[in-house]
C-alpha positions as CSV (number, residue, x, y, z in Angstrom):
1,M,17.2,-2.2,-40.2
2,L,14.6,-4.6,-41.5
3,S,15.4,-6.9,-44.3
4,K,13.5,-6.6,-47.6
5,L,11.7,-9.8,-46.7
6,R,10.5,-8.3,-43.5
7,F,9.5,-5.1,-45.2
8,R,7.3,-7.2,-47.5
9,H,5.7,-8.7,-44.4
10,L,5.0,-5.3,-43.0
11,S,3.4,-4.3,-46.3
12,S,1.2,-7.4,-46.1
13,F,0.4,-6.6,-42.5
14,T,-0.7,-3.0,-43.4
15,Q,-3.0,-4.5,-46.0
16,I,-4.5,-6.8,-43.4
17,V,-5.2,-4.0,-41.0
18,N,-7.0,-2.3,-43.9
19,F,-9.3,-5.3,-44.1
20,N,-7.4,-7.0,-47.0
21,K,-8.4,-10.7,-47.0
22,D,-4.9,-11.9,-47.9
23,S,-3.2,-12.8,-44.6
24,T,-0.9,-15.5,-45.9
25,H,2.3,-13.6,-45.0
26,F,1.1,-12.4,-41.7
27,H,2.0,-15.6,-39.9
28,D,5.6,-15.3,-41.0
29,L,6.2,-12.1,-39.1
30,Y,8.9,-12.1,-36.4
31,P,7.8,-11.4,-32.8
32,S,9.8,-8.2,-32.9
33,D,7.9,-7.0,-35.9
34,I,4.6,-7.6,-34.3
35,L,5.7,-5.9,-31.1
36,N,6.9,-2.8,-33.0
37,I,3.7,-2.6,-35.0
38,A,1.5,-3.1,-32.0
39,K,3.3,-0.2,-30.2
40,C,3.2,2.1,-33.2
41,R,-0.3,1.6,-34.7
42,D,-3.1,4.1,-34.5
43,N,-5.2,3.5,-31.4
44,T,-8.3,3.0,-33.5
45,V,-6.9,-0.3,-34.8
46,Y,-7.4,-1.8,-31.4
47,D,-11.1,-1.5,-31.7
48,N,-11.0,-4.0,-34.5
49,I,-11.7,-7.5,-33.4
50,K,-10.4,-8.9,-36.7
51,F,-7.0,-7.3,-36.0
52,L,-6.8,-8.7,-32.5
53,G,-7.9,-12.1,-33.8
54,L,-5.1,-12.1,-36.4
55,I,-2.5,-11.2,-33.8
56,S,-3.7,-13.9,-31.4
57,T,-3.8,-16.6,-34.1
58,C,-0.4,-15.6,-35.3
59,V,1.2,-15.8,-31.8
60,I,-0.5,-19.1,-30.9
61,A,0.6,-20.7,-34.2
62,N,4.2,-19.6,-33.6
63,V,4.4,-19.7,-29.9
64,E,7.8,-21.4,-30.0
65,K,9.2,-18.2,-31.5
66,W,8.1,-16.1,-28.5
67,N,9.8,-15.6,-25.2
68,M,7.4,-15.0,-22.3
69,A,8.6,-11.4,-21.6
70,D,7.9,-10.3,-25.2
71,L,4.5,-12.1,-25.2
72,S,3.6,-10.3,-22.0
73,D,4.7,-7.0,-23.4
74,L,2.6,-7.6,-26.6
75,T,-0.5,-8.5,-24.6
76,T,-0.2,-5.7,-22.2
77,T,0.3,-3.2,-25.0
78,L,-2.8,-4.4,-26.9
79,L,-4.9,-4.5,-23.7
80,R,-4.0,-1.0,-22.6
81,Q,-4.6,0.4,-26.1
82,Y,-7.9,-1.4,-26.3
83,F,-9.1,0.2,-23.1
84,I,-8.4,3.7,-24.4
85,S,-11.7,3.6,-26.3
86,N,-13.4,0.6,-24.6
87,N,-14.8,0.2,-21.1
88,K,-15.2,-3.5,-21.0
89,L,-13.4,-6.6,-22.3
90,H,-15.9,-9.2,-23.3
91,Q,-15.2,-12.9,-22.8
92,N,-15.1,-13.6,-26.6
93,N,-12.5,-11.0,-27.2
94,P,-9.4,-12.6,-29.0
95,L,-7.2,-11.0,-26.3
96,Y,-8.4,-13.8,-24.0
97,S,-6.6,-16.3,-26.2
98,L,-3.3,-14.6,-25.3
99,Y,-4.4,-14.5,-21.7
100,N,-5.0,-18.2,-21.7
101,L,-1.7,-18.8,-23.4
102,I,0.3,-16.7,-20.8
103,H,-1.6,-18.3,-17.9
104,S,-1.0,-21.9,-19.0
105,Q,2.7,-21.2,-19.6
106,L,3.1,-19.5,-16.2
107,R,1.1,-22.2,-14.4
108,D,2.8,-25.2,-16.0
109,K,6.4,-24.0,-16.4
110,I,6.8,-21.6,-13.5
111,D,9.9,-23.4,-12.2
112,D,11.6,-22.9,-15.6
113,I,10.6,-19.2,-16.0
114,S,12.8,-16.5,-14.5
115,L,11.4,-14.4,-11.7
116,S,11.5,-11.2,-13.8
117,D,9.6,-12.9,-16.6
118,S,7.2,-14.3,-14.1
119,A,6.6,-10.8,-12.8
120,K,5.8,-9.5,-16.3
121,M,3.4,-12.4,-17.0
122,A,1.7,-11.9,-13.7
123,E,1.3,-8.2,-14.3
124,T,-0.3,-8.9,-17.7
125,L,-2.7,-11.5,-16.2
126,K,-3.6,-9.0,-13.4
127,L,-4.6,-6.4,-16.0
128,F,-7.3,-8.8,-17.1
129,N,-8.5,-8.8,-13.4
130,K,-8.0,-12.6,-13.5
131,L,-4.9,-13.9,-11.7
132,P,-6.2,-17.3,-10.5
133,I,-5.8,-18.2,-6.9
134,E,-3.6,-21.2,-7.5
135,T,-1.3,-19.3,-9.8
136,S,-1.0,-16.5,-7.3
137,R,0.0,-19.1,-4.7
138,L,2.6,-20.5,-7.0
139,L,4.0,-17.0,-7.5
140,T,4.1,-16.4,-3.8
141,K,6.0,-19.7,-3.3
142,K,8.5,-18.8,-6.0
143,L,9.0,-15.3,-4.6
144,H,9.2,-16.6,-1.0
145,K,12.0,-19.0,-2.0
146,T,13.9,-16.2,-3.7
147,L,13.6,-13.9,-0.6
148,V,14.9,-16.7,1.7
149,T,17.7,-18.1,-0.4
150,D,19.1,-15.3,-2.6
151,C,17.5,-12.0,-3.3
152,T,20.5,-10.3,-4.9
153,S,19.0,-10.7,-8.3
154,L,15.7,-9.2,-7.2
155,N,15.0,-5.5,-7.7
156,T,12.3,-3.1,-6.7
157,Y,10.7,-3.2,-10.2
158,V,10.3,-7.0,-10.2
159,L,9.3,-7.2,-6.6
160,G,6.7,-4.4,-7.1
161,N,5.2,-6.1,-10.1
162,L,4.8,-9.4,-8.2
163,L,3.3,-7.8,-5.1
164,W,0.9,-5.8,-7.3
165,A,-0.2,-8.9,-9.2
166,M,-0.4,-11.3,-6.2
167,D,-2.2,-8.8,-4.0
168,S,-3.9,-11.5,-2.0
169,H,-3.7,-15.2,-0.9
170,V,-0.4,-14.8,0.9
171,T,0.6,-16.4,4.3
172,T,1.7,-14.7,7.5
173,V,5.0,-16.5,7.1
174,F,5.5,-14.9,3.7
175,L,4.6,-11.5,5.1
176,R,7.1,-11.9,7.9
177,V,10.0,-12.8,5.5
178,L,9.0,-9.9,3.1
179,V,9.0,-7.3,5.8
180,N,12.3,-8.5,7.2
181,K,13.9,-8.2,3.7
182,L,12.3,-4.8,3.0
183,A,13.7,-3.5,6.3
184,N,17.2,-4.9,6.0
185,V,18.1,-5.3,2.3
186,R,19.1,-1.9,1.1
187,H,18.5,-2.5,-2.7
188,L,14.9,-3.5,-2.0
189,A,14.1,-0.4,-0.1
190,P,11.6,1.9,-1.9
191,R,13.2,4.9,-3.6
192,F,10.7,5.9,-6.2
193,P,7.1,7.0,-5.6
194,E,5.7,4.1,-7.7
195,T,7.5,1.6,-5.4
196,W,6.1,3.2,-2.3
197,V,2.6,2.9,-3.7
198,V,2.9,-0.9,-4.4
199,Y,4.7,-1.7,-1.1
200,M,2.4,0.2,1.2
201,R,-0.8,-0.9,-0.5
202,F,0.3,-4.5,-0.2
203,I,1.3,-4.3,3.4
204,A,-1.9,-2.4,4.3
205,K,-4.2,-4.7,2.4
206,H,-2.9,-7.6,4.5
207,R,-3.3,-5.6,7.7
208,Y,0.3,-6.4,8.6
209,H,1.8,-4.5,11.6
210,S,5.5,-4.5,12.4
211,K,6.2,-1.5,14.5
212,H,9.9,-1.4,13.9
213,F,9.4,-1.8,10.2
214,L,6.7,0.8,9.9
215,L,8.6,3.4,11.9
216,G,11.5,2.9,9.6
217,M,9.3,3.2,6.6
218,A,7.8,6.4,8.0
219,K,11.3,8.0,8.3
220,K,12.2,6.8,4.7
221,A,9.0,8.3,3.3
222,V,9.7,11.7,4.9
223,S,13.2,11.5,3.4
224,T,11.9,10.6,0.0
225,L,9.4,13.5,0.0
226,K,11.9,16.1,1.3
227,N,14.9,15.1,-0.6
228,G,13.6,13.2,-3.6
229,K,14.3,14.4,-7.1
230,N,11.3,12.8,-8.8
231,P,9.0,14.8,-11.1
232,N,6.2,16.4,-9.1
233,Y,3.4,14.4,-10.8
234,K,4.9,11.1,-9.6
235,Y,3.9,12.0,-6.0
236,N,0.2,12.2,-6.9
237,E,-0.4,8.6,-5.8
238,M,2.3,8.1,-3.2
239,I,1.0,10.8,-0.9
240,P,-2.6,9.6,-0.4
241,T,-1.5,5.9,-0.5
242,V,1.1,6.2,2.3
243,A,-1.4,8.2,4.4
244,W,-4.1,5.6,3.8
245,A,-1.8,2.7,4.6
246,F,-0.6,4.1,7.9
247,A,-4.1,5.0,8.9
248,I,-5.0,1.3,8.6
249,I,-2.0,-0.5,10.1
250,F,-0.5,2.1,12.5
251,P,-3.7,3.3,14.3
252,L,-2.9,6.3,16.6
253,R,-6.3,5.8,18.2
254,A,-4.9,2.5,19.6
255,A,-1.7,4.1,20.9
256,N,-2.3,3.2,24.5
257,Q,-3.4,-0.4,23.7
258,L,-0.4,-1.0,21.5
259,G,2.0,0.7,23.8
260,F,3.3,3.3,21.4
261,K,5.9,5.6,23.0
262,A,5.7,9.3,22.7
263,K,8.7,9.3,20.3
264,E,7.1,6.7,18.1
265,I,3.8,8.7,17.9
266,T,5.9,11.8,17.0
267,I,7.5,10.0,14.1
268,I,4.0,9.1,12.6
269,K,2.7,12.6,13.2
270,N,5.8,14.0,11.4
271,L,5.1,11.7,8.5
272,Y,1.5,13.1,8.1
273,T,2.7,16.7,8.5
274,T,5.3,16.0,5.7
275,L,2.6,14.4,3.5
276,I,0.2,17.3,3.9
277,N,2.9,20.0,3.4
278,T,4.1,18.2,0.3
279,Y,0.6,18.0,-1.0
280,L,-0.1,21.7,-0.4
281,D,2.8,22.6,-2.8
282,D,0.9,24.0,-5.8
283,D,3.1,22.2,-8.2
284,I,2.2,18.8,-6.6
285,K,-1.4,19.5,-5.5
286,S,-2.6,19.9,-9.1
287,Y,-1.6,16.3,-9.9
288,V,-3.5,14.7,-7.0
289,S,-6.9,13.3,-8.0
290,N,-10.1,14.0,-6.2
291,G,-10.0,10.4,-4.9
292,G,-6.5,11.1,-3.6
293,I,-7.6,14.2,-1.8
294,V,-10.5,12.3,-0.2
295,R,-8.2,9.5,1.0
296,L,-5.9,12.1,2.6
297,A,-8.9,13.7,4.5
298,W,-10.2,10.2,5.5
299,S,-6.7,9.1,6.7
300,L,-6.2,12.2,8.8
301,S,-9.7,11.6,10.4
302,V,-9.0,8.0,11.2
303,Q,-5.8,9.1,12.9
304,D,-7.5,11.9,14.8
305,L,-5.3,14.5,13.1
306,L,-7.5,16.3,10.5
307,G,-8.2,19.3,12.7
308,K,-4.5,20.1,13.0
309,Y,-4.3,21.1,9.3
310,P,-6.7,24.1,8.7
311,E,-5.0,25.0,5.4
312,F,-5.7,21.5,4.1
313,I,-9.3,21.7,5.4
314,A,-9.8,25.0,3.7
315,S,-8.7,23.5,0.4
316,L,-11.4,20.8,0.4
317,Q,-14.4,22.9,-0.6
318,P,-12.8,24.6,-3.7
319,N,-11.2,21.3,-4.9
320,L,-14.1,18.9,-4.3
321,S,-17.2,21.0,-4.8
322,N,-19.5,19.1,-7.3
323,Q,-16.7,16.6,-8.0
324,I,-17.8,13.7,-5.8
325,S,-19.9,11.1,-7.6
326,D,-18.2,7.9,-6.6
327,T,-20.0,6.3,-3.6
328,R,-16.9,5.0,-2.0
329,H,-15.2,8.4,-2.1
330,A,-18.4,10.1,-0.9
331,T,-18.5,7.7,2.1
332,M,-14.9,8.4,3.1
333,L,-15.4,12.2,2.7
334,Y,-18.7,12.2,4.6
335,Y,-17.1,10.4,7.6
336,S,-14.2,12.9,7.5
337,L,-16.6,15.8,7.6
338,R,-18.6,14.1,10.3
339,Y,-15.4,13.9,12.3
340,L,-14.9,17.6,11.9
341,E,-18.5,18.2,12.9
342,I,-18.0,16.4,16.2
343,Q,-14.4,17.5,17.1
344,Y,-14.1,20.8,15.4
345,P,-17.6,22.2,14.7
346,H,-16.2,25.7,14.0
347,L,-14.3,24.3,11.0
348,I,-17.3,22.6,9.3
349,N,-19.2,25.7,8.4
350,T,-17.3,26.5,5.2
351,L,-17.7,22.8,4.1
352,Q,-21.5,22.6,4.3
353,P,-22.0,22.4,0.5
354,I,-19.9,19.3,0.0
355,Y,-21.2,17.9,3.3
356,E,-24.7,18.2,2.0
357,Q,-23.7,16.8,-1.4
358,C,-22.2,13.7,0.2
359,T,-25.2,13.3,2.5
360,T,-27.6,13.4,-0.4
361,L,-25.6,11.0,-2.4
362,L,-25.3,8.4,0.4
363,K,-29.0,8.6,1.3
364,N,-29.9,7.8,-2.3
365,T,-27.4,5.1,-3.0
366,P,-28.9,1.6,-3.3
367,R,-26.3,0.2,-0.9
368,M,-27.7,2.3,1.9
369,K,-31.1,1.0,1.2
370,S,-30.6,-2.7,0.9
371,I,-27.5,-4.6,2.2
372,Q,-27.8,-8.3,2.6
373,P,-26.5,-9.7,6.0
374,S,-23.5,-12.0,5.9
375,K,-23.5,-15.7,7.1
376,S,-21.6,-14.6,10.2
377,Q,-24.2,-12.0,11.0
378,R,-27.0,-14.6,10.5
379,L,-25.3,-16.9,13.1
380,V,-25.3,-14.1,15.6
381,S,-28.9,-13.3,14.7
382,D,-29.8,-17.0,15.3
383,A,-28.3,-16.8,18.8
384,L,-30.1,-13.5,19.6
385,N,-33.4,-15.1,18.4
386,S,-32.8,-18.1,20.7
387,W,-32.6,-15.6,23.6
388,R,-35.6,-13.7,22.3
389,I,-33.7,-10.4,21.9
390,P,-35.3,-8.2,19.2
391,H,-32.8,-6.8,16.7
392,K,-32.3,-5.4,13.2
393,F,-29.9,-6.3,10.5
394,E,-27.8,-3.6,8.7
395,Y,-29.3,-0.7,10.5
396,T,-28.2,2.8,9.3
397,T,-28.0,5.5,12.0
398,P,-29.4,9.0,11.5
399,K,-25.8,10.1,10.8
400,L,-25.4,7.4,8.1
401,V,-23.1,5.0,10.0
402,S,-24.0,1.4,9.2
403,I,-24.4,-1.2,12.0
404,D,-24.2,-4.9,11.4
405,I,-26.9,-5.7,14.1
406,S,-28.7,-3.1,16.2
407,I,-30.6,-3.6,19.5
408,E,-32.6,-0.7,21.1
409,S,-34.3,-0.6,24.5
410,T,-36.8,2.1,25.4
411,L,-36.9,0.7,28.9
412,Y,-33.3,1.4,29.7
413,G,-32.7,4.0,26.9
414,E,-29.9,1.9,25.5
415,K,-28.7,1.7,21.9
416,I,-26.5,-1.3,21.3
417,A,-24.5,-1.8,18.1
418,I,-23.1,-5.3,17.4
419,E,-20.3,-5.3,14.9
420,V,-19.4,-8.8,13.6
421,D,-15.7,-8.1,12.9
422,G,-14.0,-10.5,10.6
423,P,-10.3,-11.0,10.0
424,W,-9.9,-7.8,7.9
425,H,-11.0,-5.7,10.9
426,F,-7.9,-6.8,12.8
427,L,-4.2,-6.3,12.4
428,T,-1.8,-9.2,11.9
429,F,1.3,-8.7,14.1
430,H,4.9,-9.5,13.2
431,N,5.8,-11.7,16.2
432,T,2.7,-11.9,18.4
433,Q,-0.8,-13.2,18.3
434,E,-2.4,-9.9,19.6
435,R,-5.9,-9.0,18.5
436,V,-6.1,-5.3,17.8
437,R,-8.5,-3.7,15.4
438,T,-7.4,-1.7,12.4
439,G,-7.5,2.1,12.3
440,P,-10.8,2.2,10.3
441,S,-12.5,-0.2,12.8
442,F,-11.5,2.1,15.7
443,F,-12.7,5.1,13.8
444,K,-16.1,3.5,13.0
445,H,-16.6,2.5,16.7
446,W,-15.8,6.1,17.7
447,L,-18.3,7.5,15.2
448,L,-21.0,5.2,16.6
449,E,-20.1,6.0,20.2
450,S,-20.5,9.7,19.3
451,E,-24.1,9.0,18.5
452,G,-24.6,7.3,21.9
453,W,-24.2,3.7,20.8
454,N,-22.7,1.0,23.0
455,V,-20.5,-0.9,20.6
456,I,-19.9,-4.6,21.0
457,S,-17.4,-6.4,18.8
458,L,-18.1,-10.0,18.1
459,Q,-15.6,-12.1,16.1
460,P,-17.1,-14.6,13.7
461,S,-16.9,-18.2,15.0
462,N,-14.3,-20.4,13.3
463,R,-17.2,-22.6,12.6
464,N,-19.4,-21.0,10.0
465,L,-22.6,-22.1,8.5
466,Q,-20.9,-24.5,6.1
467,D,-19.0,-26.1,9.0
468,L,-22.2,-26.6,10.9
469,Q,-23.9,-28.2,7.8
470,N,-20.9,-30.5,7.4
471,D,-21.2,-31.5,11.0
472,L,-24.8,-32.3,10.5
473,Q,-24.1,-34.5,7.5
474,E,-21.0,-36.3,8.9
475,F,-21.6,-36.5,12.7
476,G,-25.4,-36.0,13.1
477,E,-27.7,-33.6,14.8
478,E,-26.1,-33.9,18.2
479,S,-22.6,-32.8,17.1
480,C,-24.2,-29.9,15.2
481,Q,-26.1,-28.8,18.3
482,N,-22.9,-28.9,20.4
483,S,-21.2,-26.6,17.9
484,R,-24.0,-24.2,18.1
485,R,-24.1,-24.3,21.8
486,M,-20.3,-23.6,22.2
487,Q,-20.6,-20.8,19.7
488,R,-23.5,-19.1,21.5
489,E,-21.7,-19.3,24.8
490,E,-18.9,-17.2,23.3
491,Y,-21.4,-14.7,22.1
492,K,-23.2,-14.6,25.4
493,K,-20.0,-13.9,27.3
494,A,-19.2,-10.9,25.1
495,L,-22.7,-9.5,25.3
496,L,-22.8,-9.8,29.1
497,G,-19.4,-8.1,29.3
498,S,-20.7,-5.0,27.5
499,G,-22.2,-3.6,30.7
500,S,-25.7,-3.4,29.1
501,K,-28.5,-3.6,31.7
502,Y,-31.0,-4.6,29.0
503,L,-28.9,-7.5,27.8
504,S,-28.2,-8.6,31.3
505,L,-31.9,-8.7,31.9
506,L,-32.7,-10.8,28.8
507,L,-29.7,-13.1,29.2
């Protein structure tokens, strides 16, 4: 029960919200009062910059009264309510004052802040889409230390928030420790759909492959879906996310190269069957977004499994007809339908309307019309120019598959696609230094080969344009020329190894 004094403060606050100029009592409010009011007010209040400014000023003036968890809760509440009726947060919005306060506290006092409070603060900063790199690294270091020394105080909620917030800028050493703990510490294992989403998204985004860990996670996911007692709507994001993650980091198209055993392949296929069967349950399917359906179709195509689920294929047209406007989703769906057209042409007939819709959308998108080549692509282009090999940047095939650099020879009837594959095109392995492409990279190469292209994968040199410019300034022209020469020899070796008669003639 609030005291009479605090009721008086609330009365003053109500007057302030109603644009009363008298705000003298506002700064005397307790943090708990402000939190309660923020959570209970009508959403329209959050459109009012004056209201947000008063909140920010009050908090900053009395920051010593606030603990970091409550401050993060307040900021997160205000931010989420603000976005109910606003699409963009401008830099002059008073909420950024709270962002700066939370960030400075986390950055400067991270050693004194508990891991759970750090997770809340990081989550709030991430909602602004602004978790600075250095702060992310400090969080990674703090979490790494906890995982190594004593993770008994860590739970899936705190760990999930930290992984969601950090999202990038982590080391292979950290990933190795994290995966070991997820595999062996029972209380950190995912039990709820929300935890599955965060864990699998984090591992997949870092392209991290540990066969033992992933096979264990596949079995646990099947158990969660078959035996879980979560509300149906909570599976709406888990199903497409798990499918997407395994398509990236457990590529069945690379089964021979990675030495997958028949039993291991069966475990992954069983996972996808369980995901699809769970999705097809009418009580669950209605909660899965169009984007989720598209990710499911794309994941099955990447894994060369889509044709095995005719009931799922039949559901695509009624669920997605005239519903695809996002270019990224249109691209994923188009490549899935293209896969069916190549592998199972008899199944594509009923999907022609959405196939044509995706085709039209992609042909008209600005990205398909003008993509600027990367620095790595320009280095390859410089090498090709030095050998007088005609080529094109960012060529799009008739079937709408983009190629980094294309070379065509009418003399030999050859079509050569050079893909400059950076680190994100390759898996990071748990205990080895293998270089194996991700599932989507295998899939793209397969799509190009189906159009008759000879695909050559070139890895960007460790010495990029900036390195070469630094060499020129520090060591002179001779050193810079040596760097270019070594780099081009690597490219030449890969090009000659492609088996192309045309390239052999020119090189």
